[in-house]
KOLKE-992737 format. One record per residue (C-alpha): x, z, y; residue number from 1. Coordinates in Angstrom, 3 decimals, decimal comma, always signed. Last residue first. Example, Ala and Ser with C-alpha at 12.3 -4.5 7.8 and 13.67 -1.06 7.14 Angstrom:
! residues 2
          x          z          y     i
    +13,670     +7,140     -1,060     2
    +12,300     +7,800     -4,500     1
! end
This chain:
! residues 448
          x          z          y     i
   +110,274    -87,756    +60,182   448
   +108,040    -85,528    +58,295   447
   +104,955    -87,184    +59,705   446
   +105,837    -90,589    +58,132   445
   +104,677    -89,267    +54,520   444
   +100,977    -89,337    +55,657   443
   +101,004    -92,958    +56,239   442
   +102,941    -95,810    +58,361   441
   +106,101    -96,877    +56,423   440
   +109,484    -95,438    +57,349   439
   +112,343    -97,862    +57,288   438
   +115,021    -97,166    +54,910   437
   +118,271    -96,432    +57,041   436
   +120,348    -99,368    +58,341   435
   +123,063   -101,632    +56,666   434
   +121,511   -101,659    +53,155   433
   +122,526   -103,436    +50,265   432
   +119,560   -104,888    +47,901   431
   +120,122   -102,713    +44,930   430
   +123,460   -101,502    +45,472   429
   +123,060    -99,322    +48,582   428
   +124,919    -99,055    +51,650   427
   +124,974    -96,982    +54,614   426
   +127,068    -98,350    +57,248   425
   +129,666    -96,384    +58,214   424
   +130,727    -93,805    +61,107   423
   +132,897    -91,092    +59,797   422
   +131,070    -87,705    +59,551   421
   +130,612    -85,140    +62,094   420
   +130,103    -81,697    +60,869   419
   +126,242    -80,669    +61,170   418
   +126,360    -79,665    +57,571   417
   +128,537    -76,670    +58,247   416
   +125,733    -75,083    +60,083   415
   +127,353    -72,721    +62,877   414
   +126,627    -75,363    +65,497   413
   +123,209    -74,755    +65,536   412
   +121,907    -71,731    +63,680   411
   +118,039    -71,538    +64,230   410
   +117,375    -75,098    +65,270   409
   +119,859    -76,304    +62,382   408
   +118,310    -74,559    +59,761   407
   +114,988    -75,829    +60,743   406
   +116,075    -79,419    +61,042   405
   +117,970    -78,980    +57,771   404
   +115,156    -77,781    +55,644   403
   +113,115    -80,309    +57,031   402
   +115,424    -82,825    +55,844   401
   +115,823    -81,397    +52,486   400
   +112,037    -81,608    +51,930   399
   +111,818    -85,225    +53,243   398
   +114,976    -86,245    +51,022   397
   +113,410    -84,270    +48,026   396
   +109,983    -86,244    +48,488   395
   +111,791    -89,617    +48,864   394
   +114,568    -89,595    +46,043   393
   +112,355    -87,735    +43,335   392
   +110,882    -90,888    +41,832   391
   +113,918    -92,977    +41,523   390
   +116,067    -89,995    +40,676   389
   +113,882    -89,171    +37,844   388
   +112,801    -92,547    +36,714   387
   +115,942    -94,485    +36,829   386
   +117,954    -91,514    +35,799   385
   +115,810    -91,102    +32,791   384
   +116,591    -94,623    +31,839   383
   +120,238    -94,102    +32,663   382
   +120,664    -91,159    +30,431   381
   +118,312    -92,931    +27,363   380
   +120,395    -96,086    +27,218   379
   +123,775    -94,303    +27,591   378
   +122,965    -91,928    +24,433   377
   +121,626    -94,793    +22,526   376
   +124,595    -97,069    +23,159   375
   +126,989    -94,117    +22,300   374
   +124,960    -93,823    +19,145   373
   +125,518    -97,564    +17,967   372
   +129,026    -97,753    +19,279   371
   +130,350    -95,006    +17,159   370
   +132,993    -97,197    +15,408   369
   +134,044    -98,898    +18,570   368
   +133,745   -102,689    +18,210   367
   +135,552   -103,280    +21,425   366
   +132,816   -105,626    +22,618   365
   +130,266   -102,661    +22,069   364
   +132,292   -100,102    +24,178   363
   +132,557   -102,974    +26,894   362
   +128,846   -102,996    +26,982   361
   +128,713    -99,176    +27,300   360
   +131,120    -99,640    +30,467   359
   +128,648   -102,160    +31,875   358
   +125,942    -99,932    +31,453   357
   +127,808    -96,995    +32,911   356
   +128,712    -98,966    +35,826   355
   +125,123   -100,097    +36,518   354
   +123,396    -96,959    +36,656   353
   +123,547    -93,249    +36,578   352
   +122,209    -91,265    +39,434   351
   +123,975    -88,395    +40,967   350
   +121,615    -87,029    +43,321   349
   +120,896    -83,609    +41,794   348
   +124,090    -82,025    +42,692   347
   +124,394    -83,208    +46,449   346
   +120,819    -81,939    +46,986   345
   +121,910    -78,559    +45,159   344
   +124,945    -78,084    +47,253   343
   +122,727    -78,891    +50,221   342
   +120,211    -76,292    +49,515   341
   +122,659    -73,790    +48,490   340
   +124,457    -74,023    +51,814   339
   +127,814    -75,726    +52,602   338
   +130,914    -73,653    +53,746   337
   +133,216    -75,444    +51,668   336
   +134,449    -72,243    +49,923   335
   +132,858    -73,481    +46,528   334
   +131,946    -77,255    +46,762   333
   +133,911    -78,540    +43,587   332
   +132,288    -75,519    +41,736   331
   +128,864    -76,661    +42,749   330
   +129,503    -80,460    +42,211   329
   +131,081    -79,329    +38,915   328
   +127,991    -77,464    +37,805   327
   +125,353    -79,791    +39,267   326
   +126,462    -83,180    +37,412   325
   +127,319    -82,129    +33,798   324
   +124,221    -79,575    +33,878   323
   +121,786    -81,700    +35,501   322
   +121,962    -85,516    +34,687   321
   +124,152    -85,179    +31,581   320
   +122,186    -82,153    +30,390   319
   +118,982    -84,490    +30,257   318
   +120,787    -87,328    +28,711   317
   +122,226    -84,832    +26,102   316
   +119,002    -83,479    +25,161   315
   +117,417    -86,904    +24,541   314
   +120,159    -87,996    +22,375   313
   +119,986    -84,534    +20,499   312
   +116,299    -85,030    +20,047   311
   +116,246    -88,412    +18,531   310
   +114,921    -91,621    +19,854   309
   +114,698    -94,876    +17,515   308
   +112,103    -97,277    +19,005   307
   +113,080    -96,185    +22,784   306
   +116,466    -97,447    +21,856   305
   +115,247   -100,917    +21,059   304
   +113,949   -101,244    +24,565   303
   +116,730    -99,484    +26,477   302
   +119,549   -101,705    +25,206   301
   +118,574   -105,454    +25,276   300
   +115,719   -105,634    +27,272   299
   +115,841   -102,541    +29,788   298
   +119,576   -103,258    +30,222   297
   +118,797   -106,902    +31,017   296
   +116,285   -105,951    +33,624   295
   +118,820   -103,409    +34,964   294
   +121,446   -106,449    +35,222   293
   +118,995   -108,500    +37,177   292
   +118,942   -105,664    +39,667   291
   +122,927   -105,685    +39,835   290
   +122,895   -109,458    +40,032   289
   +120,614   -109,337    +43,023   288
   +122,695   -106,590    +44,593   287
   +126,043   -108,344    +43,963   286
   +124,784   -111,325    +45,523   285
   +123,630   -109,221    +48,641   284
   +127,178   -107,704    +48,898   283
   +128,954   -110,976    +48,280   282
   +126,873   -112,637    +50,863   281
   +127,595   -109,535    +53,568   280
   +131,355   -109,264    +52,700   279
   +132,531   -110,817    +55,936   278
   +129,897   -108,700    +57,944   277
   +132,514   -106,330    +59,423   276
   +134,825   -108,843    +60,200   275
   +132,123   -110,405    +63,009   274
   +132,769   -113,936    +63,142   273
   +131,804   -115,380    +66,552   272
   +135,278   -116,012    +67,695   271
   +138,358   -114,204    +69,045   270
   +140,575   -112,803    +66,307   269
   +140,770   -109,027    +65,386   268
   +144,339   -107,779    +65,263   267
   +145,245   -106,941    +61,756   266
   +144,508   -103,772    +60,204   265
   +140,714   -104,070    +59,557   264
   +141,104   -107,406    +57,640   263
   +144,028   -106,197    +55,589   262
   +142,276   -102,784    +54,767   261
   +139,180   -104,701    +53,217   260
   +141,295   -107,096    +51,122   259
   +143,534   -104,075    +49,996   258
   +140,660   -101,796    +49,092   257
   +138,797   -104,823    +47,224   256
   +142,030   -105,720    +45,423   255
   +142,049   -102,095    +43,985   254
   +138,702   -102,583    +42,591   253
   +139,202   -106,074    +41,469   252
   +142,466   -105,129    +39,733   251
   +140,846   -102,094    +38,055   250
   +137,938   -104,338    +36,679   249
   +140,228   -107,287    +35,375   248
   +142,042   -104,541    +33,309   247
   +145,258   -105,650    +31,811   246
   +145,840   -108,566    +29,322   245
   +147,797   -110,325    +32,246   244
   +145,109   -113,073    +31,911   243
   +142,232   -110,328    +32,558   242
   +143,867   -108,762    +35,484   241
   +144,330   -111,940    +37,265   240
   +140,888   -112,841    +36,261   239
   +139,542   -109,824    +38,053   238
   +141,781   -110,591    +41,089   237
   +140,434   -114,145    +41,315   236
   +136,785   -113,289    +40,889   235
   +136,978   -110,794    +43,966   234
   +139,020   -113,343    +45,914   233
   +136,843   -116,283    +45,232   232
   +133,504   -114,034    +46,004   231
   +135,415   -112,975    +49,382   230
   +136,051   -116,900    +50,205   229
   +132,178   -117,746    +49,768   228
   +131,638   -115,525    +52,783   227
   +134,417   -117,358    +55,019   226
   +132,914   -120,525    +53,815   225
   +129,548   -119,790    +55,359   224
   +131,362   -118,744    +58,555   223
   +133,358   -121,847    +58,903   222
   +137,125   -121,231    +58,712   221
   +139,815   -123,032    +60,598   220
   +139,196   -121,381    +64,062   219
   +143,087   -120,425    +64,375   218
   +142,163   -116,885    +64,129   217
   +139,721   -117,289    +61,234   216
   +142,907   -118,902    +59,257   215
   +145,078   -115,755    +60,285   214
   +142,280   -113,338    +59,169   213
   +141,637   -115,312    +55,927   212
   +145,428   -115,361    +55,072   211
   +145,774   -111,737    +55,922   210
   +143,100   -110,620    +53,630   209
   +144,047   -113,026    +50,704   208
   +147,724   -111,550    +50,957   207
   +146,641   -107,904    +50,886   206
   +143,902   -108,204    +48,383   205
   +145,980   -110,451    +45,787   204
   +149,041   -108,095    +46,157   203
   +147,198   -104,916    +45,953   202
   +145,048   -106,223    +42,855   201
   +148,204   -107,361    +41,158   200
   +150,113   -103,980    +41,617   199
   +146,989   -102,145    +40,305   198
   +146,624   -104,645    +37,431   197
   +150,391   -104,198    +36,606   196
   +150,228   -100,352    +36,632   195
   +147,049    -99,284    +35,203   194
   +146,007   -101,968    +32,646   193
   +149,498   -103,328    +31,822   192
   +151,769   -100,564    +32,013   191
   +149,605    -97,362    +31,209   190
   +147,961    -99,783    +28,180   189
   +151,244   -100,463    +26,909   188
   +152,175    -96,715    +26,820   187
   +148,904    -95,752    +25,123   186
   +149,427    -98,423    +22,524   185
   +149,015   -102,116    +23,025   184
   +147,034   -102,599    +19,670   183
   +144,893    -99,590    +20,623   182
   +143,650   -101,231    +23,809   181
   +142,135   -104,112    +21,596   180
   +140,270   -101,729    +19,721   179
   +140,978   -100,662    +16,047   178
   +142,093    -97,399    +16,433   177
   +140,632    -95,158    +19,178   176
   +143,222    -93,889    +21,749   175
   +143,452    -97,171    +23,542   174
   +139,955    -96,705    +24,217   173
   +140,220    -93,305    +25,946   172
   +143,135    -94,821    +28,070   171
   +140,818    -97,374    +29,106   170
   +137,911    -95,176    +30,101   169
   +140,372    -92,751    +31,801   168
   +141,662    -95,551    +33,922   167
   +138,471    -97,011    +34,679   166
   +136,794    -93,597    +35,928   165
   +138,467    -93,899    +39,496   164
   +136,942    -97,554    +40,011   163
   +133,327    -95,972    +39,305   162
   +133,855    -92,944    +41,356   161
   +134,626    -94,866    +44,550   160
   +131,506    -96,298    +46,031   159
   +129,572    -93,705    +44,673   158
   +131,499    -91,089    +46,312   157
   +131,602    -92,760    +49,557   156
   +127,812    -92,870    +49,666   155
   +127,172    -89,442    +48,739   154
   +129,533    -88,181    +51,329   153
   +128,071    -90,581    +53,928   152
   +124,468    -89,270    +53,359   151
   +125,688    -85,579    +53,492   150
   +127,894    -85,841    +56,385   149
   +125,178    -87,814    +58,121   148
   +122,635    -85,131    +57,766   147
   +119,402    -86,268    +55,665   146
   +116,548    -86,832    +57,940   145
   +117,939    -90,311    +58,593   144
   +117,027    -91,348    +55,098   143
   +119,902    -93,870    +53,824   142
   +121,791    -91,767    +51,291   141
   +119,008    -89,975    +49,388   140
   +116,625    -92,946    +50,209   139
   +118,920    -94,908    +47,922   138
   +118,230    -92,990    +44,911   137
   +118,943    -95,475    +41,863   136
   +121,042    -97,538    +44,328   135
   +123,740    -94,523    +44,761   134
   +124,878    -95,355    +41,285   133
   +127,338    -92,452    +39,924   132
   +130,127    -92,613    +37,449   131
   +130,355    -90,027    +34,812   130
   +128,426    -91,469    +32,195   129
   +131,016    -93,970    +30,657   128
   +133,706    -91,483    +31,103   127
   +131,759    -88,472    +29,235   126
   +130,613    -90,764    +26,487   125
   +134,119    -92,129    +25,920   124
   +135,587    -88,587    +25,460   123
   +132,966    -88,229    +22,554   122
   +134,523    -91,304    +21,043   121
   +137,937    -90,012    +21,627   120
   +136,985    -86,586    +19,678   119
   +135,256    -88,806    +17,221   118
   +131,568    -89,173    +16,990   117
   +129,666    -88,161    +13,819   116
   +127,905    -85,336    +15,564   115
   +126,491    -85,804    +19,011   114
   +124,933    -82,616    +20,459   113
   +127,827    -80,205    +19,655   112
   +130,607    -82,359    +21,036   111
   +128,900    -84,285    +23,615   110
   +128,925    -80,903    +25,888   109
   +132,728    -81,115    +25,906   108
   +133,039    -84,766    +26,807   107
   +130,316    -84,469    +29,568   106
   +131,894    -81,498    +31,015   105
   +135,407    -82,873    +31,282   104
   +134,311    -86,077    +32,795   103
   +132,183    -83,940    +35,159   102
   +135,049    -81,883    +36,035   101
   +137,369    -84,536    +36,729   100
   +134,716    -86,053    +38,971    99
   +133,983    -82,844    +40,919    98
   +137,522    -82,114    +41,875    97
   +139,050    -84,985    +43,468    96
   +135,973    -87,196    +43,887    95
   +133,331    -84,649    +44,980    94
   +135,986    -82,776    +46,904    93
   +137,422    -85,442    +48,869    92
   +133,924    -86,842    +49,480    91
   +132,953    -83,624    +51,092    90
   +136,144    -82,997    +52,960    89
   +135,619    -86,190    +54,929    88
   +135,002    -84,959    +58,285    87
   +137,583    -87,493    +59,359    86
   +139,526    -87,642    +56,160    85
   +138,014    -89,337    +53,051    84
   +136,044    -91,737    +55,133    83
   +139,089    -91,807    +57,385    82
   +140,739    -93,954    +54,758    81
   +138,157    -96,673    +55,129    80
   +135,764    -97,758    +52,214    79
   +133,640   -101,040    +52,733    78
   +136,357   -103,241    +50,592    77
   +136,194   -100,836    +47,874    76
   +132,293   -101,002    +47,657    75
   +132,685   -104,988    +47,922    74
   +135,319   -105,075    +45,113    73
   +133,543   -102,811    +42,721    72
   +130,336   -104,234    +43,287    71
   +131,252   -107,672    +43,060    70
   +133,084   -106,946    +39,802    69
   +130,251   -104,918    +38,337    68
   +127,666   -107,654    +38,846    67
   +130,057   -110,471    +37,455    66
   +130,610   -108,136    +34,208    65
   +126,699   -107,749    +33,926    64
   +126,270   -111,425    +34,060    63
   +129,254   -112,655    +31,761    62
   +128,156   -110,186    +29,028    61
   +124,570   -111,089    +29,259    60
   +125,424   -114,880    +28,870    59
   +127,757   -114,094    +25,880    58
   +125,368   -111,969    +24,295    57
   +122,572   -114,526    +24,543    56
   +122,397   -115,881    +20,955    55
   +122,402   -112,492    +19,187    54
   +120,346   -110,440    +21,789    53
   +117,507   -112,954    +22,065    52
   +115,668   -112,099    +25,240    51
   +111,821   -113,389    +25,410    50
   +111,004   -110,866    +22,392    49
   +107,739   -109,906    +23,962    48
   +107,694   -106,248    +23,138    47
   +110,538   -104,528    +21,600    46
   +112,597   -107,637    +21,592    45
   +112,859   -107,703    +25,466    44
   +110,636   -109,198    +28,005    43
   +108,673   -106,032    +28,541    42
   +111,673   -103,672    +28,354    41
   +113,451   -105,784    +30,962    40
   +110,133   -105,287    +33,388    39
   +110,284   -101,641    +33,212    38
   +114,127   -101,875    +34,081    37
   +113,146   -104,227    +36,898    36
   +110,368   -102,197    +38,456    35
   +112,119    -98,900    +37,903    34
   +115,240   -100,397    +39,552    33
   +113,294   -101,699    +42,406    32
   +111,718    -98,198    +43,302    31
   +108,189    -97,606    +42,751    30
   +108,376    -93,938    +44,267    29
   +107,117    -95,408    +47,513    28
   +108,914    -95,839    +51,098    27
   +110,673    -99,288    +50,215    26
   +107,741   -100,548    +48,319    25
   +106,124   -102,069    +51,436    24
   +109,584   -103,517    +52,269    23
   +110,024   -104,939    +48,945    22
   +106,506   -106,406    +48,397    21
   +107,640   -110,338    +48,431    20
   +111,040   -109,505    +47,054    19
   +109,551   -107,421    +44,086    18
   +107,310   -110,528    +43,032    17
   +110,120   -112,941    +43,465    16
   +112,506   -110,776    +41,292    15
   +109,766   -110,409    +38,610    14
   +109,269   -114,306    +38,580    13
   +112,704   -115,306    +38,524    12
   +113,502   -113,006    +35,543    11
   +110,140   -114,032    +33,629    10
   +111,158   -117,679    +34,036     9
   +114,396   -117,316    +32,935     8
   +113,496   -115,439    +29,830     7
   +110,667   -118,346    +29,119     6
   +113,311   -120,923    +29,439     5
   +115,484   -119,062    +27,215     4
   +112,856   -118,734    +24,701     3
   +112,370   -122,379    +24,592     2
   +109,215   -124,203    +25,939     1
! end
């Protein structure tokens, strides 16, 4: 049997095994991210050698990019303007102040810890590790003990910050000689990747959203094909960005906003199809691809990195998850009225995941001179995040929830955390959730 067949069997086996125990494991520290990354290390060249990095590059690239496109599109599709305005001071502060500060902090701290990288390569490190991935600590945004304002703030932040980082990422690449973006120059990148890709995304998303609503209103669309249509729009917007030599990811992200807005803005047609469920299939497929992507990450990036670790790389990974996240969040929330436990909770739950992995892959594709060191930093940081955020999600959500209940009982309406948040389904990239994580019988349930 070929190595490809063994790798495919391993991926299918791990996926099926986790699916069988997913409900039981939902309230344990053994998250799906830990399972899939660990399995990836086992099937990679560091242990069993079932994945051949050299021969499987094109397939791996396609899978990771498809996962990110679906995540960008469906995350943006789910966001409403009121998420940033109605009780939305929190995501607005996290994205408008915290994210730029995180980019700057990641850039500056990389300078002394990662010698040998140029100024713009250091900036790439900060950009690659700036986006958060709520899936790695999904209990943090789905546990009903946590106030809705905090859950929704983390959810919206995670859904938007990966797309917001993309313009910085492509501009940093354009500043590095030898990359494909450098040939265009900064002005060319600004025109094609930022302006043109954004315009294409807006046009495709809006037109396609209107077409779906019109066709659905006339009873032309079968439910199953309406779900498939979302995949086609996401893929089409991405490819439109690629063929115009812009950014397919930016086009897909913007298209998701326009598509979701068009579906919600136009009058709802009579019929059994709920517009809110239109993206279910795309979300579930994106969650599956994200899980498999974490397994591939464990195989091709983390496994080899574990054989060649350095203190500076580990140190930067730790700082990236602490100082680079906590300090910007604390500064962003100054004067917000949120208490210290809330600020600490928001600051800690900034896990790094799929977006960082795919952006690191793009750095490899662009043959950036410092690729090897950047890859090691990303691998270590994401691995630490998978473990630390996954293991801490349940106990910290329960501890924070207990503090909130006590503070609410004593202070009531004076507690800023009690501000109503926009109603929206809690979503998680690894197995999308439209409801809180169920509580399992046992000692932990007593806290709820």
